[in-house]
N, CA, C and O atoms as a DFTB+ gen file, in Angstrom:
308 C
 N C O
     1  1     -17.440      -9.614      -9.776
     2  2     -16.537      -8.533      -9.366
     3  2     -16.443      -8.403      -8.036
     4  3     -17.407      -7.990      -7.389
     5  1     -15.694      -8.617      -7.663
     6  2     -15.659      -8.511      -6.012
     7  2     -14.921      -7.173      -5.481
     8  3     -13.773      -6.893      -5.824
     9  1     -15.841      -6.227      -4.445
    10  2     -15.318      -4.811      -4.403
    11  2     -14.964      -5.572      -2.569
    12  3     -15.247      -6.661      -2.070
    13  1     -14.189      -4.257      -2.005
    14  2     -13.686      -4.082      -1.018
    15  2     -13.432      -2.826      -0.771
    16  3     -13.432      -1.982      -1.667
    17  1     -13.141      -2.507       0.703
    18  2     -12.956      -1.271       1.178
    19  2     -11.976      -1.893       2.089
    20  3     -11.986      -2.875       2.832
    21  1     -10.763      -0.588       1.636
    22  2      -9.082      -1.043       2.687
    23  2      -9.064       0.288       3.551
    24  3      -9.018       1.421       3.070
    25  1      -9.110      -0.052       5.023
    26  2      -8.986       0.732       5.944
    27  2      -7.390       1.103       6.000
    28  3      -6.869       0.157       5.408
    29  1      -6.338       2.007       6.414
    30  2      -5.462       2.637       5.675
    31  2      -4.553       3.446       7.160
    32  3      -4.954       4.605       7.259
    33  1      -3.699       3.170       8.041
    34  2      -2.792       4.176       8.759
    35  2      -1.695       4.441       8.063
    36  3      -1.023       3.705       7.340
    37  1      -1.593       5.397       8.305
    38  2      -0.296       6.221       7.789
    39  2       0.609       6.428       8.943
    40  3       0.404       6.496      10.155
    41  1       1.917       6.525       8.036
    42  2       3.135       7.529       9.262
    43  2       2.666       9.045       9.351
    44  3       2.564       9.861       8.435
    45  1       2.434       9.182      10.580
    46  2       2.217      10.573      10.787
    47  2       2.508      11.554       9.318
    48  3       3.510      11.360       8.630
    49  1       1.327      12.759       8.932
    50  2       1.068      13.677       8.042
    51  2       1.544      12.576       6.855
    52  3       2.411      13.019       6.102
    53  1       1.131      11.321       6.613
    54  2       1.789      11.127       5.400
    55  2      -0.193      10.778       4.537
    56  3      -0.323       9.722       3.918
    57  1      -0.911      11.337       4.596
    58  2      -2.172      10.638       4.762
    59  2      -2.794      11.121       2.994
    60  3      -3.436      10.481       2.161
    61  1      -2.253      12.463       2.995
    62  2      -2.776      13.115       1.536
    63  2      -1.622      12.496       0.527
    64  3      -1.892      12.832      -0.626
    65  1      -0.570      11.798       0.588
    66  2       0.153      11.542      -0.235
    67  2       0.122      10.004      -0.494
    68  3       0.440       9.386      -1.510
    69  1      -0.380       9.529       0.783
    70  2      -0.525       8.395       0.282
    71  2      -2.110       8.478      -0.365
    72  3      -1.886       7.660      -1.257
    73  1      -3.197       8.761      -0.531
    74  2      -4.096       9.212      -1.087
    75  2      -3.855       8.898      -2.443
    76  3      -4.274       7.882      -2.998
    77  1      -3.023       9.979      -3.085
    78  2      -2.262      10.569      -4.067
    79  2      -1.974       9.718      -5.167
    80  3      -2.075       9.843      -6.388
    81  1      -1.496       8.602      -4.223
    82  2      -0.709       7.301      -4.988
    83  2      -1.250       5.961      -5.189
    84  3      -0.922       4.935      -5.786
    85  1      -2.219       6.379      -4.448
    86  2      -2.957       4.991      -4.253
    87  2      -4.754       4.947      -5.571
    88  3      -5.313       4.000      -6.123
    89  1      -4.926       5.807      -5.565
    90  2      -5.684       6.557      -6.457
    91  2      -5.329       6.121      -8.115
    92  3      -6.096       5.913      -9.055
    93  1      -4.232       6.092      -8.052
    94  2      -3.338       6.324      -9.295
    95  2      -3.524       4.275      -9.803
    96  3      -3.332       3.734     -10.892
    97  1      -3.918       3.729      -8.583
    98  2      -3.400       2.382      -9.106
    99  2      -4.637       1.406      -9.893
   100  3      -5.752       1.628      -9.420
   101  1      -4.613       0.389     -10.989
   102  2      -5.543       0.223     -11.496
   103  2      -6.482      -0.783     -10.162
   104  3      -6.045      -1.486      -9.251
   105  1      -8.144      -0.386     -10.649
   106  2      -9.123      -0.872      -9.952
   107  2      -8.934      -0.641      -7.874
   108  3      -8.970      -1.437      -6.936
   109  1      -8.724       0.980      -7.995
   110  2      -9.009       1.829      -6.726
   111  2     -10.300       2.562      -7.677
   112  3     -10.193       2.921      -8.849
   113  1     -11.018       2.621      -7.167
   114  2     -12.297       3.365      -7.346
   115  2     -12.331       4.623      -6.745
   116  3     -12.775       5.564      -7.403
   117  1     -11.875       4.823      -5.431
   118  2     -11.930       5.853      -4.567
   119  2     -10.418       5.671      -3.500
   120  3      -9.794       4.633      -3.281
   121  1     -10.181       6.873      -3.048
   122  2      -9.293       7.377      -2.155
   123  2      -9.435       8.067      -1.196
   124  3      -9.651       9.222      -1.566
   125  1      -9.428       7.966      -0.078
   126  2     -10.213       9.323       1.031
   127  2      -9.264       9.447       2.260
   128  3      -8.806       8.537       2.951
   129  1      -9.101      10.628       2.353
   130  2      -8.355      10.989       3.765
   131  2      -9.145      10.709       4.494
   132  3     -10.112      10.408       3.794
   133  1      -9.585      10.519       6.214
   134  2     -10.215      10.825       6.733
   135  2      -9.709      10.902       8.209
   136  3      -8.539      10.644       8.489
   137  1     -10.839      11.346       9.343
   138  2     -10.245      11.688      10.805
   139  2     -10.579       9.563      11.734
   140  3     -11.136       8.530      11.363
   141  1     -10.092       9.857      12.525
   142  2     -10.712       8.923      12.983
   143  2      -9.352       7.378      13.408
   144  3      -8.220       7.861      13.433
   145  1      -9.344       5.964      13.671
   146  2      -8.273       5.492      13.815
   147  2      -7.715       4.701      12.908
   148  3      -6.745       3.955      13.037
   149  1      -8.797       5.033      11.408
   150  2      -7.705       5.308      10.134
   151  2      -7.420       6.297       9.403
   152  3      -8.318       7.120       9.576
   153  1      -6.161       6.949       8.184
   154  2      -5.691       8.005       7.922
   155  2      -6.361       8.102       6.270
   156  3      -6.643       9.210       5.815
   157  1      -6.553       6.977       5.541
   158  2      -7.334       6.733       4.136
   159  2      -7.923       5.725       4.136
   160  3      -7.355       4.751       4.631
   161  1      -9.690       5.521       3.419
   162  2     -10.337       4.667       3.602
   163  2     -10.328       4.785       1.757
   164  3     -10.321       5.868       1.171
   165  1     -10.330       3.568       1.128
   166  2      -9.857       2.925      -0.182
   167  2     -11.256       2.257      -0.631
   168  3     -11.508       1.256       0.041
   169  1     -12.041       2.511      -1.418
   170  2     -12.687       1.594      -2.313
   171  2     -11.995       0.776      -3.550
   172  3     -11.267       1.360      -4.353
   173  1     -12.173      -0.095      -3.605
   174  2     -11.213      -1.105      -4.918
   175  2     -12.235      -2.351      -5.263
   176  3     -13.117      -2.765      -4.510
   177  1     -11.966      -2.769      -6.357
   178  2     -12.818      -3.655      -7.262
   179  2     -11.482      -4.577      -7.946
   180  3     -10.325      -4.281      -8.246
   181  1     -12.317      -5.871      -8.016
   182  2     -11.404      -7.056      -8.490
   183  2     -11.680      -7.886      -9.617
   184  3     -12.891      -7.909      -9.395
   185  1     -11.604      -8.346     -10.290
   186  2     -12.252      -9.921     -10.612
   187  2     -12.437     -11.284      -9.912
   188  3     -12.998     -12.259     -10.413
   189  1     -11.781     -11.203      -8.452
   190  2     -11.904     -12.054      -7.771
   191  2     -10.827     -11.911      -6.240
   192  3      -9.764     -11.327      -6.031
   193  1     -11.579     -12.614      -5.532
   194  2     -10.972     -12.596      -4.569
   195  2      -9.568     -12.329      -4.433
   196  3      -9.035     -11.415      -3.804
   197  1      -8.745     -13.765      -5.482
   198  2      -7.698     -13.519      -5.417
   199  2      -6.971     -12.653      -6.034
   200  3      -5.775     -12.596      -5.751
   201  1      -7.484     -11.845      -6.943
   202  2      -6.974     -10.675      -7.852
   203  2      -6.870      -9.438      -6.937
   204  3      -5.936      -8.652      -7.102
   205  1      -8.126      -9.168      -5.637
   206  2      -8.397      -8.288      -4.796
   207  2      -7.148      -8.698      -3.713
   208  3      -6.907      -7.725      -2.999
   209  1      -6.553      -9.506      -3.491
   210  2      -5.634     -10.279      -2.387
   211  2      -3.875      -9.011      -3.339
   212  3      -3.087      -8.100      -3.088
   213  1      -4.254      -9.873      -4.296
   214  2      -2.547      -9.564      -5.059
   215  2      -2.434      -7.800      -5.151
   216  3      -1.453      -7.064      -5.257
   217  1      -4.115      -7.474      -5.044
   218  2      -3.841      -5.765      -5.266
   219  2      -3.631      -4.935      -4.295
   220  3      -3.137      -3.809      -4.336
   221  1      -4.202      -5.804      -3.027
   222  2      -3.478      -5.244      -1.614
   223  2      -2.420      -5.621      -1.315
   224  3      -2.194      -5.121      -0.214
   225  1      -1.397      -6.359      -1.692
   226  2      -0.599      -7.107      -1.459
   227  2       0.623      -6.273      -2.162
   228  3       1.397      -5.491      -1.610
   229  1       0.568      -6.711      -3.706
   230  2       1.274      -6.395      -4.208
   231  2       1.219      -5.092      -4.861
   232  3       2.314      -4.653      -5.213
   233  1       0.078      -4.292      -5.131
   234  2       0.220      -2.261      -4.996
   235  2      -0.064      -1.480      -3.809
   236  3       0.484      -0.418      -3.514
   237  1      -1.143      -2.203      -3.015
   238  2      -1.175      -0.988      -2.177
   239  2      -0.126      -0.801      -0.848
   240  3       0.516       0.126      -0.353
   241  1      -0.291      -1.902      -0.638
   242  2       0.826      -2.103       0.575
   243  2       1.985      -1.899       0.333
   244  3       2.778      -1.803       1.270
   245  1       2.577      -1.725      -1.526
   246  2       3.788      -1.239      -1.750
   247  2       3.677       0.746      -1.494
   248  3       4.789       1.264      -1.608
   249  1       2.895       1.435      -1.287
   250  2       3.000       2.285      -1.466
   251  2       3.877       3.064      -0.083
   252  3       3.512       2.895       1.081
   253  1       4.794       3.722      -0.382
   254  2       5.476       4.514       0.541
   255  2       4.517       5.802       1.532
   256  3       3.798       6.743       1.195
   257  1       4.989       5.214       2.952
   258  2       4.394       5.979       3.753
   259  2       2.706       5.259       4.806
   260  3       1.925       5.710       5.643
   261  1       2.935       3.797       3.965
   262  2       1.604       2.974       4.713
   263  2       1.868       2.111       5.861
   264  3       2.239       0.997       5.491
   265  1       1.803       2.245       7.120
   266  2       2.205       1.144       8.495
   267  2       1.344      -0.360       8.382
   268  3       1.669      -1.543       8.475
   269  1       0.049       0.393       8.123
   270  2      -0.988      -0.880       8.475
   271  2      -2.321      -1.063       7.700
   272  3      -3.015      -0.048       7.758
   273  1      -2.981      -2.294       6.843
   274  2      -3.739      -2.121       6.291
   275  2      -4.842      -2.742       6.614
   276  3      -4.496      -3.659       7.359
   277  1      -6.255      -2.764       6.438
   278  2      -7.230      -3.983       7.049
   279  2      -8.392      -3.473       6.093
   280  3      -9.092      -2.468       5.973
   281  1      -8.190      -4.920       5.368
   282  2      -9.558      -4.970       3.718
   283  2     -10.351      -5.552       4.449
   284  3      -9.985      -6.433       5.226
   285  1     -12.006      -5.023       4.285
   286  2     -12.959      -5.686       4.454
   287  2     -13.969      -5.485       2.573
   288  3     -14.270      -4.533       1.852
   289  1     -14.136      -6.901       2.526
   290  2     -14.273      -7.189       1.361
   291  2     -15.952      -6.778       1.586
   292  3     -16.417      -6.754       2.725
   293  1     -16.947      -6.405       0.166
   294  2     -18.053      -6.079       0.333
   295  2     -19.055      -7.461       0.309
   296  3     -19.206      -8.376      -0.501
   297  1     -19.372      -7.282       1.003
   298  2     -21.049      -8.599       0.304
   299  2     -22.551      -8.281       0.361
   300  3     -22.931      -7.121       0.518
   301  1     -23.185      -9.041       0.267
   302  2     -24.601      -8.609      -0.020
   303  2     -25.857      -9.635       0.124
   304  3     -26.345     -10.490      -0.616
   305  1     -26.107      -9.216       1.237
   306  2     -26.934     -10.005       2.040
   307  2     -27.856     -10.230       1.238
   308  3     -28.818     -10.919       1.579
């Protein structure tokens, strides 16, 4: 299982709407509105890095109101 945090910037005033839409996507564990340089932080998981990439590109980035994403895979040192 591959887990990642997805850091999301949204259009002005869209953070809550984006978080509500993303939490409904299969594979998304949590979606929280935050303050700072990013507007929403998502925790997601998939069976492989390829599936994670598809989740981000095909599903998350398709949510209206998102302007930019940064995906940070979780590693265990």
